[in-house]
C-alpha positions in Angstrom: 67.3 34.5 -77.8 69.5 32.2 -75.9 68.2 28.6 -75.4 68.1 27.1 -72.0 70.0 23.9 -71.5 68.3 20.8 -70.0 70.7 18.4 -68.4 69.4 14.9 -69.1 70.5 11.6 -67.5 69.5 8.5 -69.5 69.8 5.2 -67.7 69.8 2.5 -70.4 72.0 -0.5 -71.2 71.9 -0.2 -75.0 74.1 2.1 -77.0 71.8 2.1 -80.0 68.9 3.3 -77.9 71.0 6.0 -76.3 72.0 7.2 -79.8 68.3 7.3 -80.9 67.3 9.2 -77.8 70.1 11.7 -78.4 68.9 12.1 -81.9 65.3 12.8 -80.8 66.4 15.3 -78.2 68.8 16.9 -80.7 65.8 17.7 -82.9 64.1 19.8 -80.2 64.3 23.4 -81.2 63.0 25.1 -78.0 65.9 23.9 -75.8 69.3 22.4 -75.9 69.7 18.9 -74.2 73.0 18.0 -72.6 72.9 14.2 -72.4 74.6 12.0 -69.8 74.4 8.2 -70.4 74.6 5.6 -67.6 74.8 2.2 -69.1 75.4 0.3 -65.9 72.4 0.0 -63.5 74.9 -0.7 -60.7 75.9 2.9 -60.7 72.5 4.4 -61.6 71.4 5.4 -58.0 74.6 7.4 -57.5 74.0 9.2 -60.8 70.3 9.8 -60.0 71.1 11.4 -56.6 73.8 13.7 -58.0 72.3 17.3 -58.1 73.5 18.0 -61.6 70.5 16.8 -63.7 67.2 18.5 -64.7 65.5 15.3 -65.8 66.1 11.5 -65.5 65.0 9.0 -68.2 64.9 5.5 -66.6 64.5 2.6 -69.0 62.4 -0.2 -67.6 62.5 -2.5 -70.6 65.2 -5.0 -69.7 65.4 -4.7 -65.9 61.9 -3.7 -64.5 62.6 -5.1 -61.0 65.9 -3.3 -60.7 64.2 -0.1 -61.9 61.5 -0.4 -59.3 64.2 -0.7 -56.6 66.0 2.3 -58.1 62.8 4.4 -57.9 62.2 3.4 -54.3 65.8 4.1 -53.3 65.7 7.5 -55.1 62.6 8.4 -53.2 64.0 7.3 -49.9 67.2 9.3 -50.4 65.2 12.4 -51.3 65.9 12.6 -55.1 64.8 16.0 -56.2 65.1 15.4 -59.9 61.9 14.4 -61.8 62.0 10.8 -63.3 60.4 9.7 -66.5 60.2 6.0 -67.1 60.6 4.4 -70.5 58.9 1.1 -71.4 58.8 -1.1 -74.5 55.1 -1.2 -74.8 52.0 0.2 -73.1 51.6 -1.6 -69.8 49.0 -0.2 -67.3 50.4 -2.3 -64.4 53.9 -1.0 -65.0 52.6 2.5 -65.4 50.9 2.3 -62.0 53.9 0.7 -60.3 56.2 3.5 -61.7 53.9 6.3 -60.5 53.5 4.7 -57.1 57.3 4.4 -56.9 57.7 8.2 -57.5 58.0 8.6 -61.3 56.6 11.8 -62.8 55.4 10.1 -66.0 56.2 7.2 -68.4 56.7 6.9 -72.1 56.4 4.0 -74.6 59.6 3.9 -76.6 58.2 2.7 -79.9 55.7 5.5 -79.9 58.2 8.3 -79.2 58.6 11.4 -81.3 60.4 14.7 -80.7 57.3 16.7 -79.8 56.0 14.1 -77.3 59.2 13.6 -75.4 59.9 17.4 -75.3 56.4 18.0 -73.9 56.7 15.2 -71.4 60.1 16.4 -70.1 58.9 20.0 -69.9 55.7 19.1 -68.0 57.7 16.9 -65.6 60.2 19.6 -64.8 57.5 22.3 -64.4 55.4 20.0 -62.2 58.3 19.1 -60.0 59.3 22.7 -59.7 55.7 23.6 -58.7 55.5 20.7 -56.2 58.8 21.7 -54.7 57.6 25.3 -54.2 54.3 24.0 -52.6 56.4 21.7 -50.4 58.5 24.7 -49.2 55.4 26.8 -48.6 53.6 23.9 -46.9 56.5 23.2 -44.4 57.2 26.8 -43.2 54.9 29.2 -41.5 54.0 31.9 -44.0 53.9 34.7 -41.3 57.1 34.0 -39.4 59.2 31.9 -41.8 59.9 29.3 -39.1 58.9 25.6 -39.4 55.1 24.9 -39.1 53.3 22.0 -37.5 54.0 19.6 -40.5 57.7 20.1 -40.4 57.8 20.1 -36.6 56.1 16.7 -36.6 58.7 15.4 -39.0 61.5 16.7 -36.9 60.0 15.3 -33.7 59.8 11.8 -35.4 63.4 12.1 -36.4 64.5 13.1 -32.9 62.5 10.1 -31.5 64.3 7.8 -33.9 67.7 9.1 -32.7 66.7 8.9 -29.1 65.5 5.3 -29.6 69.0 4.4 -30.9 70.5 5.5 -27.6 71.2 9.2 -28.1 70.8 11.5 -25.1 67.3 12.5 -23.9 65.5 15.5 -25.3 62.7 17.8 -24.1 59.6 19.1 -25.9 58.5 22.6 -24.8 54.9 23.7 -25.6 54.8 27.5 -25.5 51.5 29.4 -25.3 51.3 33.2 -25.2 49.5 34.9 -22.4 47.6 38.1 -23.3 47.9 37.7 -27.0 44.1 37.9 -27.6 43.9 41.2 -25.8 46.6 42.6 -28.1 44.7 41.4 -31.2 41.4 42.8 -29.9 42.8 46.2 -28.8 45.3 46.9 -31.6 44.1 44.7 -34.5 45.4 41.6 -36.3 48.1 43.5 -38.2 49.8 44.4 -35.0 49.2 40.9 -33.6 50.9 39.5 -36.7 54.0 41.7 -36.1 54.1 40.7 -32.5 54.0 37.0 -33.5 56.9 37.7 -36.0 58.9 39.3 -33.3 58.4 36.5 -30.9 59.4 33.9 -33.5 62.6 35.9 -34.2 63.4 36.0 -30.5 62.7 32.4 -30.0 65.0 31.5 -32.9 67.8 33.6 -31.5 67.7 32.2 -27.9 67.8 28.5 -28.6 71.0 26.5 -29.3 72.0 25.5 -32.9 71.0 21.9 -32.1 67.5 22.9 -31.1 64.5 23.9 -33.3 61.4 26.1 -32.9 58.1 25.9 -34.8 54.8 27.7 -34.9 51.9 25.3 -34.6 49.0 27.7 -34.0 48.0 31.3 -33.8 49.9 32.0 -30.6 51.4 28.6 -30.0 55.0 27.5 -30.5 57.0 24.3 -29.8 60.7 24.0 -29.1 62.7 20.8 -29.4 65.7 20.7 -27.1 68.1 18.0 -28.1 71.1 16.5 -26.1 70.0 17.8 -22.7 72.2 16.4 -19.9 70.1 17.5 -16.9 66.8 19.0 -15.8 68.8 22.2 -15.2 69.6 22.5 -19.0 65.9 22.5 -19.8 65.1 24.9 -17.0 67.7 27.4 -18.1 66.3 27.5 -21.7 62.7 27.6 -20.6 63.5 30.6 -18.3 65.4 32.3 -21.2 62.3 31.9 -23.4 60.1 33.4 -20.8 62.5 36.3 -20.4 62.8 37.1 -24.1 59.0 36.9 -24.6 58.3 39.1 -21.5 60.6 41.8 -22.7 58.4 44.6 -24.3 58.0 44.8 -28.1 58.0 48.2 -29.9 55.5 47.9 -32.7 54.3 51.0 -34.6 55.7 53.2 -31.8 53.7 51.3 -29.1 55.2 49.2 -26.2 53.4 45.9 -26.1 53.9 43.2 -23.5 52.7 39.6 -23.4 53.6 36.6 -21.2 54.0 32.9 -21.8 53.1 29.6 -20.3 55.4 26.7 -21.1 54.6 23.0 -20.7 57.6 20.6 -20.7 57.6 16.9 -21.6 61.0 15.1 -21.3 61.8 11.9 -23.2 61.4 9.1 -22.0 59.8 10.0 -18.6 56.9 11.9 -20.2 56.5 9.5 -23.1 58.3 7.6 -25.8 56.2 8.5 -28.8 55.2 11.8 -30.5 51.5 11.7 -29.6 52.1 11.1 -25.9 54.8 13.7 -25.6 52.7 16.4 -27.3 49.7 15.5 -25.1 51.7 15.6 -21.9 53.5 18.9 -22.9 50.1 20.4 -23.6 48.7 19.3 -20.2 51.8 20.7 -18.5 51.3 24.0 -20.3 47.7 24.3 -19.0 48.9 23.7 -15.5 51.4 26.5 -16.0 48.6 28.7 -17.4 46.6 28.2 -14.2 49.5 29.8 -12.2 50.1 33.5 -11.8 52.5 35.1 -14.2 54.7 33.6 -16.9 56.1 30.3 -15.8 56.8 26.7 -16.9 55.7 23.3 -15.6 57.0 19.8 -16.2 54.6 17.0 -16.9 54.1 15.0 -13.6 52.6 11.7 -12.5 49.8 13.6 -10.9 48.8 15.3 -14.2 49.1 11.9 -15.9 46.6 10.5 -13.4 44.2 13.3 -14.2 44.2 12.0 -17.8 42.2 9.1 -16.5 39.2 11.4 -16.6 39.0 10.3 -20.2 37.2 7.3 -18.9 34.3 9.5 -17.9 34.4 11.3 -21.3 34.2 7.9 -23.1 31.0 7.1 -21.3 29.6 10.5 -22.2 30.5 10.1 -25.8 29.0 6.7 -26.1 25.8 8.0 -24.4 25.7 10.9 -26.8 25.6 8.5 -29.8 22.9 6.3 -28.1 20.8 9.3 -26.9 20.9 11.3 -30.1 22.8 14.2 -28.5 24.7 14.9 -31.7 23.3 17.1 -34.5 24.4 18.0 -38.0 25.0 21.7 -38.9 25.3 23.0 -42.5 27.6 25.6 -44.0 26.6 26.7 -47.6 29.1 26.3 -50.4 28.9 29.2 -52.9 29.8 29.5 -56.6 32.3 32.4 -57.0 31.1 32.8 -60.6 27.3 33.0 -60.0 27.0 33.7 -56.3 24.6 30.7 -56.1 24.5 28.1 -53.3 25.6 24.8 -55.0 26.0 22.6 -51.9 26.8 22.5 -48.2 29.4 21.0 -45.8 27.9 19.1 -42.9 29.5 19.7 -39.5 29.0 17.7 -36.3 27.8 19.4 -33.1 27.2 17.9 -29.6 24.3 19.1 -27.4 26.0 18.1 -24.2 23.4 17.8 -21.4 25.6 19.8 -18.9 28.0 21.9 -21.0 25.7 23.0 -23.8 26.5 23.1 -27.5 30.1 21.8 -28.1 32.1 22.3 -31.3 34.2 19.4 -32.8 37.4 20.9 -31.4 36.2 20.1 -27.9 35.5 16.4 -28.5 36.9 15.0 -31.8 40.4 14.5 -30.5 39.3 12.6 -27.4 36.9 10.6 -29.6 39.8 9.7 -31.8 41.9 8.6 -28.9 39.0 6.5 -27.6 38.4 4.8 -31.0 34.9 6.3 -31.3 35.3 8.1 -34.7 33.8 5.3 -36.7 30.5 4.9 -34.7 30.2 8.7 -34.7 30.8 8.8 -38.5 28.2 6.2 -39.2 25.7 8.1 -36.9 26.5 11.2 -38.9 25.9 9.5 -42.3 22.6 8.0 -41.1 21.4 11.4 -39.8 22.4 13.1 -43.0 20.3 10.7 -45.0 17.4 11.5 -42.7 18.0 15.2 -43.1 18.2 14.9 -46.9 14.9 13.1 -47.0 13.4 15.8 -44.8 14.7 18.5 -47.3 13.2 16.6 -50.2 9.8 16.5 -48.4 10.1 20.3 -48.2 10.6 20.4 -52.0 14.0 22.1 -51.6 16.7 21.8 -54.3 18.5 18.5 -54.2 21.9 19.8 -53.1 25.0 17.7 -52.7 26.1 17.5 -49.1 29.8 17.0 -48.1 30.8 15.0 -45.1 34.2 14.8 -43.4 35.1 11.1 -43.2 37.8 10.2 -40.6 40.7 8.1 -41.8 40.1 5.6 -39.1 36.6 5.0 -40.4 37.5 4.8 -44.1 40.2 2.2 -43.6 38.1 0.1 -41.2 36.7 -3.2 -42.4 33.5 -3.2 -44.4 33.4 0.6 -44.8 31.9 0.4 -48.3 29.3 -2.2 -47.3 28.1 -0.2 -44.3 27.8 3.0 -46.4 25.8 1.1 -49.0 23.6 -0.3 -46.3 22.9 3.2 -44.8 22.0 4.6 -48.3 19.8 1.6 -49.1 18.0 1.7 -45.7 17.2 5.4 -46.1 16.6 5.2 -49.8 19.0 8.0 -50.6 21.2 8.2 -53.7 25.0 8.3 -53.3 24.9 11.2 -55.7 23.7 13.4 -52.8 27.1 13.0 -51.0 30.6 14.2 -51.3 33.1 12.6 -48.9 35.9 14.9 -47.7 39.2 13.2 -47.0 42.2 14.9 -45.3 45.2 15.4 -47.6 47.7 13.9 -45.1 45.5 10.8 -44.6 45.2 10.2 -48.4 48.9 10.4 -48.8 49.6 7.9 -46.0 47.2 5.2 -47.2 46.9 5.7 -51.0 47.0 2.1 -51.9 44.6 1.1 -49.1 41.8 3.5 -49.9 41.9 3.6 -53.7 39.7 0.6 -54.3 37.1 1.7 -51.8 37.0 5.1 -53.3 36.4 3.7 -56.8 33.6 1.5 -55.5 31.9 4.4 -53.8 32.3 6.6 -56.9 30.3 4.0 -58.8 27.5 4.6 -56.3 27.5 8.3 -57.2 29.6 9.6 -54.2 32.1 12.2 -55.1 35.4 12.9 -53.2 37.2 16.0 -52.2 40.7 16.5 -50.7 40.3 18.5 -47.5 42.8 21.0 -46.0 44.8 21.0 -49.2 48.1 22.8 -48.7 48.7 21.6 -45.1 50.4 18.4 -46.4 52.4 17.6 -49.5 50.7 15.5 -52.1 52.2 13.9 -55.2 49.8 15.2 -57.8 50.4 12.4 -60.3 49.3 10.0 -57.6 46.1 12.1 -56.9 45.3 11.8 -60.6 44.7 8.1 -60.1 42.1 8.6 -57.4 38.4 9.6 -58.1 38.9 13.1 -56.6 36.9 15.9 -58.2 37.6 18.7 -55.8 40.4 20.3 -53.7 39.5 22.3 -50.6 42.1 25.1 -49.8 42.8 25.2 -46.1 41.6 28.4 -44.4 45.1 28.9 -42.9 46.2 30.0 -46.4 43.0 31.5 -47.6 42.7 34.0 -44.8 46.2 35.4 -45.5 46.0 35.9 -49.3 45.5 39.6 -49.0 48.3 40.5 -46.6 50.9 37.7 -47.1 52.6 37.3 -50.4 53.7 33.7 -49.7 50.2 32.6 -49.0 48.9 34.4 -52.0 51.5 32.7 -54.2 50.7 29.4 -52.7 46.9 29.7 -53.3 47.5 30.8 -56.9 49.8 27.8 -57.5 47.3 25.4 -56.0 44.4 26.7 -58.0 46.5 26.5 -61.2 47.7 23.0 -60.5 44.2 21.8 -59.6 42.7 23.2 -62.8 45.5 21.6 -64.8 44.2 18.3 -63.4 40.6 19.3 -64.2 39.7 19.5 -60.5 37.3 22.0 -58.9 38.7 24.3 -56.1 36.8 25.3 -52.9 38.3 27.9 -50.6 37.4 27.4 -46.9 37.2 30.1 -44.2 36.5 33.1 -46.4 35.7 36.0 -44.1 36.2 39.3 -46.1 35.3 40.8 -49.4 39.0 41.3 -50.2 39.6 37.6 -49.7 36.6 36.8 -51.9 37.8 39.2 -54.6 41.3 37.7 -54.6 39.8 34.2 -55.1 37.5 35.3 -57.8 40.3 37.1 -59.7 42.4 33.9 -59.5 39.6 31.7 -60.9 38.8 29.8 -57.7 35.5 27.9 -58.3 33.7 27.9 -55.0 34.0 29.2 -51.4 32.5 28.8 -48.0 32.9 30.8 -44.8 31.5 33.4 -42.5 31.4 36.0 -45.2 28.3 34.2 -46.4 27.1 32.1 -43.5 28.2 30.5 -40.3 27.3 26.8 -39.9 23.5 26.5 -39.5 21.2 24.1 -37.7 19.0 22.0 -39.9 16.0 24.3 -39.3 17.9 27.5 -40.0 19.6 26.0 -43.1 16.2 24.9 -44.6 14.8 28.3 -43.7 17.7 29.9 -45.6 17.0 27.7 -48.6 13.3 28.6 -48.6 14.2 32.3 -48.3 16.5 31.9 -51.3 13.5 30.8 -53.3 11.5 33.9 -52.5 11.2 36.8 -55.0 12.6 39.2 -52.4 15.9 37.5 -52.3 19.0 39.5 -53.3 19.7 39.1 -57.1 23.1 37.5 -56.6 21.7 34.7 -54.4 19.8 31.7 -55.6 19.7 27.9 -55.4 20.9 25.5 -58.1 20.3 21.8 -58.2 23.8 20.7 -59.1 
């Protein structure tokens, strides 16, 4: 059988060490190694960025500061080749610095042998390949193949940077489909998916080469129009989008029609940052939706003034904290191996005095904009401690409860101290909690939160990475955090049966997580086929409507008591871990 050839770049200033490395790699029997030697660090970056190598061996021994700069520069320039660092002796600080800089692994030179270096290189290449595939799947919508929200946000940031440098203005179009829910309800989700695919294809065809389209929700799209010279340029494209969406779609022999409402935010009049532009485009879209038929609306000063209503919402949110209008609901987490309840995720609800029970989607974003996530988070932690004590009084199994912790709260001063105080005041052990952190937040603030995570882990608190697969994590970095669980986002889980890309992505994430000795929890499981897929692919746990919707405290404790009855179904029971 023909051996594969691994093209290796060695960056090292000493010929004798190059010869020794060539000898070690020459002894590998599984593969052939084609060695390129760069002896001058001045030309190392150019060699690293050349797309002709499978692995890079970077020697830190004689120029550690230069090598750190090379790692940072390679990362900045998007180097796609895995890098393994070589050191003279075991140095934990150097190890951490190399991994933070983007290295896949590091080796101690005087401990090298053929088997070790072959295994390290193979693992680094395989891991990089898997991460690259995850990155591709994470940046493109699995159903339509067009960019998703993550890639759209990146492109919007880049457009803003160019605009700030003096390039011509651009427009952000927020496109929402009218009548899509009726199609789904009447014809089913399969037909709805084909309709979305058709709309994505038409949108991609009707925009200019300099523009970009993305799918950011079930029936929501965004379009970035660059280099617009006048309002008329934007109007013409907006009307073209309305026309191509309004044209009937022939799906399974049926003529289906939907409309569209488009909100338009133009830089810089409607905002000079991504958050403001998105908010204003969304507001304009809702004004368009309030009008009859498919149409578009620009963001206006009048609409901007209406945003001042947030002042009233701020007062209501602060009153809700003070008046105990919030409540914690619980969604059971189930073992896929045993069918047993092994924990629960806590979810915040608001009993609004006028509007009734509100879900987080209706108040979390305004709370974030108003800087109220931290006080709400501490309220939730305190209430959960009270709920845990109440469950213990009922002699229920001591389940571990997970709590979503906002990034703003975690990085705020004295977070650890405040959590310890709440636990001590309520006499609750930290081992009863798991803190869920969003993947994108962890990536952005790795060095800031690592110490706090380790301190809380010593108190018994576990950590899980929430919405895994919506961002792009560097798995070697995650290994250095006390994370025990990855939670697969429902946007992938709910498509595993009908979409091959989503199925492949979920399989890959489960495999990678288990390779790092992490548990995997699938969120949003709704059907038996989704459950069977997850079980066949060795997913550890699940939660979702297939088992239970989020329950109030009383209903949740009632469920737990029922599980303890002899009449319970044989596949349901409570465990205390």
